C-alpha positions, 0 to 999 in steps of 0.5 A: 730607240738607238741613235741610228734608228732615230736618225732614220726616222726623224731625218736628223743626222746622228752627227746633228743629234750629238750636236743637239746633245752637246748644246743641251737641246735634247739628251737621250733619256737612257743608255743601253747596257752597252752604253749606247744612247737610247731615246724615249718617245718624249725625246723624239717628240722634242727632236721634232719640235726642234726641227719645226722651230728651226724650219721657221728660221730660229737659231738653236739658241732661240729654239732652246729659249722657246722650249725651256723658258716658261716666260718666253713669248713668241710674238716679238721673235716672230716679228724679228723673223718676218723682218729678217726674212723680208730683208733676205728676200729683198737682197735675193730679189735685187740679185735676181733682177741684176742677173736678169738685166745682165742676161738681157744685155746678152754679153759676149764675154766677161768684159761685157758682164763687168761693164754692165755691172759697173754701169748698173752700179753707177745708175744707183749711185748717189752722185748725179754725175755718175748716174748721168755718165752711166746714162750717156755711156757708149753702147759699143762697150755694152748696152745697158738693159732697157729695164734698168734704164727705165727704172732709173728714169722713173725714179730720177729727180735731177733734171739733167740726169732725167734728160740723159736717161730719157735719151738713153731710154729712147735709144733702147727703142721698143724694148723700153715700152713695156716697163714704161707702160707699167710706169703709166699705171703707177700710183705715184704722179711723178712716176706717171709723168716721167713715164709719159715723157720718156714714151714721148721721146721714143720713135715708132708706131708702138710708142704712138699706140701707148701715147694714145692710151695715155691720152685717156688717163685720168691724170691731166699731166699725163694726158697733156704730155701725151697730147703734145707728143701725139700732136707733133706726130700728126695724130688728130685725136690729140686735138680735144686735149690740146684745146683743153690745155689752151682753155685751162692755160696749161702749157697753152703756148705748146698746145697752140704750136701743136695745133698749128702743126696739125692744121696743115691739111684744110680739113684738119684746119677747119676742124681745129678752128671749130673746136677752138671756137666752140670753147669761146665761153662768155662771162667775166671769168672767161676772158683769159681763156678767150684771149688764149683761144683767140691767139691760138686761132692766129696760126690756124689757116682757112675760112673757119678761123678767119670768120671766127677772128672777124667776129672776135675783132668786135668782142666785148673784151678789148684785149680779145678784139685788139688781138683778133684785129691784129691777127686779121691784119697779118693774115691779110698781108700774107 
């Protein structure tokens, strides 16, 4: 079969077939009387073998080794090809992500594109100062895509930069909530905490809905941050978790402040006081929790809290009794 016919049937150009011949990969078995290359069936099978191996990403040198070296073992080469392919995919994925983020910023001109690219580079900088300046950049020069800000916030370990990024995420509004919701489902505890803290700083009903979901998280840290934010927003469903925090001594002062803020309505005050009293367990190990619960009752108005404090003023734990008595004195003076 002449070279032109081989090229048509194999899909390999005549020029590439000549290149293969120059490299010694495949040589036509014979020549016609006029001196034209003539390929045998075995030559054509070798061409198809070459193309199959090239489709896996092998270089022509590796193809020659695979076909001609009896001692060649493919496992190591395949592992290298897998690694190289993964690296290419990672590079292409990073590029695709960057392009999508630039598109999400809806740049009006190339100056805004360049500005966004510069800020994205700064967010990935090893310098905490550069990351913080990028987070605090004025949106007038071109906003940072919410997804990029969330990714940076979820991965930030520097306290100051993290605060700046949460502020920037909050400035993005509801557009940041979807990637933050994904952060709540992360297998990494630190990422979940950063996600719920960022959500807590976003105003609006959609953020409240997401915090209500976080309130049912198996992660105690996520539940506590959600409860504090919901308490500040006036959401009564945070009460059980806030009471748990006081019993456990986890951010108990903040939890007591949140309960106090929720107790502004008489019906809420009685419900909160009842929830606190219900956790007044007895026993030597219960004393610290009883003291914290007693202190939490101090800022809960209403008859239910007053009755509880009156009973606690005679508590077997002197510290609890003294605290309750002092609180009752302050309440009587109001």
